[in-house]
C-alpha positions as CSV (number, residue, x, y, z in Angstrom):
1,M,-54.8,-52.2,-70.0
2,V,-58.5,-50.8,-70.3
3,R,-58.9,-47.2,-69.5
4,P,-61.9,-46.2,-68.6
5,A,-62.9,-42.8,-70.8
6,A,-62.4,-39.8,-69.1
7,P,-66.1,-37.7,-68.7
8,R,-66.8,-34.8,-69.8
9,R,-66.4,-31.4,-67.7
10,G,-69.6,-31.2,-67.2
11,R,-70.3,-34.6,-66.1
12,S,-67.3,-34.9,-64.0
13,A,-69.0,-31.6,-61.5
14,L,-71.8,-33.5,-61.7
15,V,-70.7,-36.5,-60.4
16,M,-68.7,-34.2,-57.7
17,V,-71.9,-32.9,-56.7
18,L,-74.0,-35.8,-56.5
19,A,-71.4,-37.8,-54.2
20,S,-70.8,-34.8,-52.2
21,A,-74.9,-34.1,-51.8
22,I,-75.2,-38.5,-50.9
23,T,-72.3,-38.2,-48.6
24,T,-74.0,-35.2,-47.1
25,L,-77.1,-37.0,-46.4
26,G,-75.5,-39.9,-44.8
27,A,-73.4,-37.9,-42.4
28,I,-75.8,-35.1,-40.9
29,P,-77.3,-36.8,-38.4
30,P,-74.2,-36.4,-35.3
31,F,-74.4,-32.5,-36.7
32,L,-78.2,-32.0,-36.2
33,L,-77.7,-33.4,-32.8
34,G,-74.6,-31.2,-32.0
35,A,-76.5,-28.4,-33.4
36,Q,-79.7,-29.0,-31.6
37,A,-77.7,-30.3,-28.4
38,V,-79.7,-28.2,-25.6
39,R,-82.8,-28.8,-26.3
40,I,-82.0,-32.5,-27.1
41,R,-80.5,-33.2,-24.2
42,E,-82.9,-31.6,-22.3
43,D,-85.7,-33.5,-23.7
44,L,-84.3,-36.7,-23.4
45,G,-82.5,-36.2,-20.1
46,L,-78.6,-36.7,-21.5
47,G,-75.3,-35.4,-19.6
48,L,-72.6,-34.5,-21.4
49,G,-71.1,-38.1,-21.6
50,A,-74.0,-39.9,-23.0
51,F,-74.6,-37.3,-25.5
52,G,-70.8,-38.1,-26.3
53,V,-71.7,-41.6,-26.3
54,A,-74.5,-41.2,-29.0
55,V,-72.4,-39.8,-31.7
56,S,-69.6,-41.8,-31.1
57,V,-71.9,-44.8,-31.6
58,F,-73.2,-43.7,-35.0
59,F,-69.5,-43.4,-36.2
60,A,-68.4,-46.8,-34.8
61,T,-71.2,-48.2,-36.5
62,A,-70.0,-46.5,-39.5
63,A,-66.8,-47.8,-39.2
64,V,-67.9,-51.2,-38.4
65,A,-69.9,-51.7,-41.5
66,T,-67.3,-50.1,-43.8
67,L,-64.7,-52.1,-43.1
68,S,-66.8,-55.6,-43.2
69,T,-68.5,-55.1,-46.3
70,S,-65.5,-53.3,-48.4
71,G,-65.2,-56.8,-50.2
72,V,-68.7,-56.5,-51.7
73,V,-69.2,-52.7,-52.5
74,D,-68.0,-53.2,-56.3
75,R,-70.3,-56.2,-56.8
76,L,-73.4,-54.5,-55.3
77,G,-73.5,-51.6,-58.1
78,R,-74.5,-47.8,-57.4
79,G,-78.1,-48.5,-57.5
80,R,-78.3,-51.3,-54.8
81,L,-76.0,-49.1,-52.4
82,L,-77.9,-46.3,-53.8
83,L,-80.9,-48.0,-52.6
84,A,-79.9,-49.6,-49.2
85,A,-78.3,-45.7,-48.2
86,G,-81.9,-44.2,-49.1
87,L,-83.9,-46.4,-47.1
88,L,-81.4,-47.0,-44.0
89,V,-81.4,-42.5,-43.7
90,S,-85.2,-42.8,-44.4
91,C,-85.9,-45.1,-41.6
92,G,-83.6,-43.8,-39.2
93,G,-85.1,-40.1,-39.4
94,V,-88.3,-41.6,-39.1
95,A,-87.1,-43.6,-35.7
96,M,-85.6,-40.2,-33.9
97,T,-88.7,-39.0,-34.9
98,T,-91.2,-41.4,-33.8
99,L,-88.9,-43.5,-31.2
100,A,-86.1,-41.6,-29.2
101,R,-87.4,-41.1,-26.0
102,G,-84.1,-41.8,-23.9
103,W,-80.3,-43.4,-24.1
104,W,-81.1,-46.5,-25.0
105,T,-83.5,-45.7,-27.8
106,L,-81.2,-43.1,-29.3
107,M,-78.2,-45.5,-29.4
108,L,-80.8,-47.9,-31.5
109,V,-81.3,-44.6,-33.9
110,M,-77.6,-43.7,-34.2
111,V,-77.0,-47.3,-34.7
112,L,-79.3,-46.9,-38.1
113,L,-78.4,-43.7,-39.1
114,G,-74.5,-44.9,-38.9
115,L,-75.7,-47.8,-41.2
116,G,-77.2,-45.4,-43.7
117,N,-73.8,-43.1,-43.5
118,A,-72.0,-46.2,-44.2
119,A,-74.0,-47.1,-47.6
120,S,-73.8,-42.9,-48.5
121,Q,-69.8,-42.9,-48.2
122,A,-69.9,-46.4,-50.3
123,T,-72.4,-45.1,-53.0
124,A,-70.4,-41.8,-53.3
125,N,-66.5,-43.5,-53.5
126,L,-67.7,-45.9,-56.0
127,L,-69.3,-42.6,-58.2
128,M,-66.2,-40.8,-57.4
129,A,-63.7,-44.1,-58.5
130,R,-65.8,-45.1,-61.6
131,T,-66.0,-41.8,-63.1
132,L,-63.1,-39.0,-62.1
133,P,-60.3,-39.0,-64.3
134,P,-56.6,-38.4,-62.2
135,G,-56.2,-34.8,-63.4
136,R,-59.5,-34.0,-61.5
137,R,-59.5,-36.0,-58.2
138,G,-58.0,-33.7,-56.0
139,L,-61.0,-31.2,-56.5
140,G,-63.3,-34.1,-56.3
141,F,-61.6,-35.1,-52.9
142,G,-62.3,-31.7,-52.1
143,V,-65.9,-31.5,-52.9
144,K,-66.7,-35.1,-51.8
145,Q,-65.1,-34.7,-48.3
146,S,-67.1,-30.7,-47.8
147,A,-70.0,-33.3,-47.4
148,V,-69.5,-33.0,-43.5
149,P,-68.8,-29.2,-43.2
150,L,-72.0,-29.0,-45.3
151,A,-73.9,-31.4,-43.1
152,I,-72.6,-29.2,-40.1
153,M,-73.7,-26.0,-42.0
154,L,-77.1,-27.3,-42.5
155,G,-77.7,-29.0,-39.3
156,G,-76.7,-24.8,-37.6
157,L,-79.5,-23.2,-40.2
158,A,-81.6,-26.1,-39.2
159,V,-82.0,-24.3,-35.0
160,P,-82.7,-21.5,-36.1
161,T,-85.5,-22.3,-38.6
162,T,-86.8,-25.4,-38.1
163,G,-85.9,-26.5,-34.9
164,A,-87.2,-23.2,-33.4
165,I,-90.6,-23.5,-34.7
166,W,-91.5,-27.2,-35.1
167,G,-89.4,-28.3,-32.4
168,W,-85.6,-30.4,-33.0
169,R,-87.7,-33.5,-34.7
170,S,-88.8,-32.0,-37.2
171,T,-85.2,-31.7,-38.4
172,F,-85.6,-35.5,-38.8
173,V,-88.5,-35.5,-41.0
174,I,-86.7,-33.7,-43.3
175,T,-84.0,-36.3,-43.9
176,A,-86.6,-39.0,-43.4
177,A,-88.4,-37.4,-47.0
178,L,-84.8,-36.4,-48.7
179,G,-84.0,-40.6,-47.7
180,A,-87.2,-41.6,-49.9
181,V,-86.1,-39.1,-52.7
182,V,-83.0,-41.2,-53.1
183,V,-84.9,-44.3,-52.8
184,G,-87.0,-43.0,-55.5
185,G,-83.6,-42.2,-57.4
186,A,-82.4,-45.5,-56.7
187,V,-85.6,-47.3,-58.4
188,A,-84.7,-45.4,-61.3
189,V,-81.4,-46.5,-61.7
190,L,-82.4,-50.3,-60.9
191,V,-85.1,-49.8,-63.2
192,R,-82.9,-48.5,-66.1
193,E,-80.0,-51.1,-65.7
194,H,-82.7,-53.8,-65.9
195,R,-84.1,-52.4,-69.2
196,R,-80.4,-52.7,-70.3
197,G,-80.0,-56.3,-69.4
198,R,-77.9,-54.5,-66.1
199,R,-74.8,-54.0,-68.8
200,G,-72.2,-52.7,-66.1
201,A,-74.3,-52.7,-63.1
202,G,-71.4,-53.6,-61.2
203,A,-68.7,-54.3,-63.0
204,P,-65.1,-53.5,-62.0
205,V,-63.4,-51.2,-63.8
206,S,-60.1,-52.4,-65.3
207,L,-56.9,-51.8,-63.3
208,P,-53.7,-52.0,-64.1
209,E,-51.5,-55.0,-62.7
210,L,-50.4,-54.0,-59.0
211,M,-46.6,-53.9,-58.9
212,E,-46.4,-53.2,-54.9
213,S,-48.0,-52.4,-51.7
214,P,-48.0,-49.0,-49.9
215,P,-45.5,-48.8,-47.5
216,T,-46.6,-49.7,-44.0
217,L,-45.1,-47.2,-41.6
218,P,-46.0,-43.8,-43.4
219,L,-49.1,-45.4,-43.6
220,V,-49.2,-46.4,-40.1
221,L,-48.5,-42.7,-39.2
222,A,-50.9,-40.7,-41.4
223,A,-53.6,-43.2,-40.0
224,L,-52.6,-42.0,-36.5
225,A,-52.6,-38.1,-37.7
226,I,-55.8,-39.0,-38.9
227,T,-57.2,-40.4,-36.0
228,F,-56.2,-37.6,-33.5
229,A,-57.0,-35.0,-35.7
230,S,-60.6,-36.7,-36.4
231,A,-61.4,-36.7,-33.0
232,A,-60.7,-33.3,-32.3
233,A,-62.3,-32.2,-35.1
234,N,-65.7,-34.0,-34.4
235,F,-65.2,-32.7,-30.6
236,V,-65.8,-29.6,-32.1
237,G,-68.6,-30.5,-34.4
238,A,-70.6,-32.6,-31.6
239,F,-70.1,-29.8,-28.9
240,A,-69.3,-26.5,-29.7
241,A,-72.9,-26.0,-29.6
242,S,-73.0,-26.7,-26.2
243,W,-69.4,-24.6,-24.9
244,G,-71.2,-21.8,-26.8
245,F,-74.8,-21.5,-24.9
246,E,-72.8,-22.2,-21.5
247,V,-70.2,-18.9,-22.3
248,G,-73.8,-17.1,-23.2
249,L,-74.6,-17.7,-26.7
250,T,-77.8,-18.0,-27.2
251,P,-78.9,-21.7,-29.5
252,S,-79.7,-20.0,-32.2
253,Q,-76.6,-17.7,-32.2
254,T,-74.5,-21.3,-31.8
255,G,-76.4,-22.6,-35.1
256,V,-75.5,-19.6,-37.1
257,L,-71.8,-19.7,-35.8
258,M,-71.7,-23.4,-36.7
259,A,-73.5,-22.2,-40.0
260,L,-70.9,-20.0,-41.0
261,G,-67.7,-21.6,-39.8
262,S,-68.7,-24.8,-42.3
263,G,-69.5,-22.5,-45.0
264,G,-65.8,-21.5,-44.6
265,S,-65.0,-25.1,-44.4
266,I,-65.9,-26.0,-47.7
267,A,-64.5,-23.2,-49.7
268,V,-61.2,-24.0,-47.9
269,R,-61.9,-27.9,-48.7
270,V,-62.9,-27.0,-52.0
271,F,-59.8,-24.5,-52.8
272,S,-57.3,-26.7,-51.6
273,G,-58.7,-29.8,-53.7
274,W,-58.6,-27.5,-57.1
275,R,-54.5,-26.2,-56.2
276,A,-53.6,-29.5,-55.6
277,D,-55.0,-30.9,-59.5
278,H,-52.6,-27.5,-60.3
279,R,-49.2,-28.9,-58.3
280,H,-47.1,-31.5,-58.1
281,G,-47.1,-33.0,-54.4
282,A,-46.5,-30.6,-51.3
283,N,-50.3,-31.6,-50.2
284,L,-49.2,-33.0,-46.7
285,P,-47.1,-29.8,-45.4
286,V,-50.3,-28.0,-46.1
287,V,-52.4,-30.9,-44.3
288,A,-49.8,-30.2,-40.9
289,T,-50.5,-26.4,-41.2
290,Q,-54.3,-27.0,-41.6
291,M,-53.9,-29.1,-38.2
292,G,-52.2,-26.4,-36.6
293,V,-54.3,-23.8,-36.8
294,G,-57.0,-26.3,-35.6
295,A,-54.6,-26.5,-32.5
296,L,-54.4,-23.2,-32.4
297,A,-57.9,-22.6,-32.4
298,C,-58.7,-25.1,-29.9
299,A,-56.5,-23.7,-28.0
300,G,-58.5,-20.3,-28.3
301,L,-61.7,-22.0,-27.3
302,V,-60.2,-21.9,-23.9
303,V,-61.3,-18.7,-22.9
304,A,-64.9,-18.8,-22.0
305,Q,-66.0,-15.3,-23.7
306,P,-68.6,-15.2,-26.5
307,W,-66.3,-13.2,-28.7
308,A,-63.8,-16.0,-28.3
309,V,-66.2,-18.7,-29.2
310,W,-67.2,-16.5,-32.4
311,V,-63.6,-16.0,-33.6
312,F,-61.8,-19.2,-32.7
313,G,-65.0,-21.5,-33.5
314,L,-65.0,-19.6,-36.7
315,L,-61.2,-20.8,-37.4
316,A,-61.6,-24.5,-36.1
317,F,-64.1,-24.9,-38.8
318,S,-63.1,-22.9,-41.8
319,I,-59.5,-23.8,-41.1
320,G,-58.6,-26.3,-38.3
321,W,-61.0,-29.0,-40.1
322,S,-60.3,-28.0,-44.0
323,W,-57.9,-31.3,-44.4
324,P,-59.6,-34.2,-45.0
325,G,-60.5,-34.3,-48.5
326,L,-56.4,-33.3,-49.3
327,L,-55.0,-35.9,-46.6
328,L,-57.1,-38.6,-48.3
329,Y,-56.4,-37.7,-51.8
330,A,-52.1,-37.1,-51.1
331,V,-51.7,-40.5,-49.3
332,A,-54.2,-41.7,-52.3
333,R,-51.5,-40.5,-54.4
334,L,-48.2,-41.5,-52.4
335,G,-49.6,-45.1,-52.0
336,R,-47.9,-46.4,-54.5
337,D,-49.5,-48.7,-57.2
338,N,-52.6,-49.0,-54.6
339,P,-54.1,-46.1,-53.6
340,A,-57.2,-48.3,-52.4
341,Q,-55.4,-49.8,-50.1
342,A,-53.5,-46.5,-48.9
343,S,-56.9,-44.1,-49.1
344,G,-58.7,-46.8,-47.1
345,A,-56.0,-47.1,-44.2
346,V,-56.5,-43.9,-43.8
347,Q,-60.5,-43.7,-44.1
348,A,-60.3,-46.6,-40.9
349,G,-58.3,-43.9,-38.9
350,A,-60.8,-41.0,-39.6
351,F,-63.9,-43.5,-38.4
352,A,-61.8,-44.9,-35.4
353,G,-61.3,-40.6,-34.6
354,G,-65.0,-39.9,-35.1
355,A,-66.0,-42.8,-33.1
356,L,-63.4,-42.1,-29.6
357,G,-63.3,-38.5,-29.7
358,P,-66.7,-37.1,-29.3
359,A,-67.3,-40.5,-26.7
360,L,-63.4,-39.6,-24.5
361,L,-63.5,-35.7,-25.1
362,G,-67.7,-35.3,-24.1
363,G,-67.1,-37.3,-21.0
364,L,-63.8,-35.9,-20.5
365,S,-65.7,-32.6,-20.6
366,Q,-68.2,-33.6,-18.4
367,A,-65.9,-34.9,-15.6
368,V,-63.0,-31.9,-15.8
369,G,-64.9,-28.8,-17.9
370,F,-64.7,-27.7,-21.1
371,P,-61.6,-25.3,-20.8
372,L,-59.1,-28.5,-19.9
373,T,-60.9,-30.5,-22.2
374,W,-60.1,-28.1,-25.4
375,G,-56.4,-28.0,-24.3
376,V,-56.7,-31.8,-24.9
377,A,-57.7,-31.2,-28.5
378,A,-55.1,-28.8,-29.0
379,A,-53.1,-31.3,-28.7
380,C,-54.3,-34.0,-30.3
381,F,-54.3,-31.4,-33.4
382,A,-50.6,-30.7,-32.5
383,I,-49.3,-34.5,-32.2
384,A,-51.8,-34.8,-35.7
385,G,-49.9,-32.3,-37.6
386,L,-46.6,-34.0,-36.5
387,L,-47.5,-37.3,-37.4
388,V,-48.6,-35.9,-40.7
389,L,-45.3,-34.4,-41.2
390,L,-43.6,-37.7,-40.6
391,A,-45.6,-39.8,-42.6
392,R,-44.4,-37.4,-45.4
393,S,-41.3,-38.0,-44.6
394,R,-41.3,-41.6,-44.5
395,F,-43.5,-41.2,-47.9
396,T,-40.5,-39.7,-49.7
397,A,-38.0,-42.0,-48.4
398,D,-40.2,-44.9,-50.0
399,L,-40.2,-43.2,-53.3
400,L,-36.7,-43.0,-53.5
401,T,-35.7,-46.4,-52.4
402,R,-38.9,-48.0,-54.1
403,P,-39.3,-46.0,-57.4
404,P,-42.7,-45.9,-59.1
405,R,-42.6,-47.9,-62.5
406,E,-43.2,-44.4,-64.2
407,P,-41.5,-41.1,-62.8
408,F,-43.6,-39.5,-60.4
409,R,-43.2,-35.7,-58.9
410,Y,-43.2,-34.6,-55.4
411,A,-42.6,-31.3,-53.4
412,R,-43.5,-29.9,-56.3
413,S,-40.1,-29.9,-58.5
414,K,-38.5,-33.8,-57.5
415,V,-38.8,-36.2,-59.6
416,T,-38.3,-40.0,-58.6
417,P,-35.7,-41.6,-60.5
418,P,-37.0,-44.0,-63.2
419,R,-37.1,-47.7,-61.8
420,E,-34.4,-50.0,-63.1
421,A,-35.3,-53.1,-65.1
């Protein structure tokens, strides 16, 4: 078995930062929409339900594109993936600036931007898989998954700055320009690969012979958990600004709220990943606790007071939405000898939740109001936490009945028995 050499610590840090930056650029469009929802809905004549569908179209497109192209990502290589991501993000930003004039045109632009998100995620995942050693993957997942709250934070900061001065469309001019920078970087990568004879420009890394697939039942439970949690979390990201405006906050204040909450989420995600690299297991109970905090925060948002939006909104963002990186890392670690299959199943659940949450909960908020919808979101978080704990019990049982080839530490101090020959 040939193992890739572990990169230097400085190079690993650079890879994490690049992966997070690319993911942020792909993920930011729905959060730019969410942070500027009041102005965009007035400009385009959209109701809450239609606005939620627009956000869901973005995630649904990314989900379909990711699932349908998963078999060719490795063959495309980093250069081509980076070029595709930059072109799609840049073209999507230009289209949002010039073409979005109503519901249908907004839907078409969100499809284009969803494809850009899928390409950005694939590029970042390939960078992580090819370079980071196992001992740094917990931190790596935490840094990479910080891209979503970073996108929310930047979206929030855009409201009192660029959006207030030049209008909401100007924020997409910036994403188009950054996409063009990515295109330039991709061209440089492709030119360098061409000069080197394209050595290793997509060659798969040698992997150990697969022994057994991940256990089906706990994977299904984990995928369902992240579906429920992502539905609630993406509803928070897309509609917290609208709720804050309804209870008396100004658009600029809701933008600051989202920025502060997202900054807290970034800090917690990175810290959780760092801690995961310094302990053996016991990650899923932390995930369940974070989801429980999300449930309490959404329940607190039922109170239609500005102070409640500030307190529970910050809690929902900073802790209630800090679990994605840790959950993906934990499931990949527990996924037997095929961590890619395990994490892929959970990622599919995340995309499903991102697609369903804003549309269904957004439509519900338009029909019955925000207070009841926040209660439903809280229930989604609570169900997700319970499913995570149930999945953990089944993962643990599987480790004992089907021990891995090498001893595996879990729950901090327990070790699986050696596999019989």
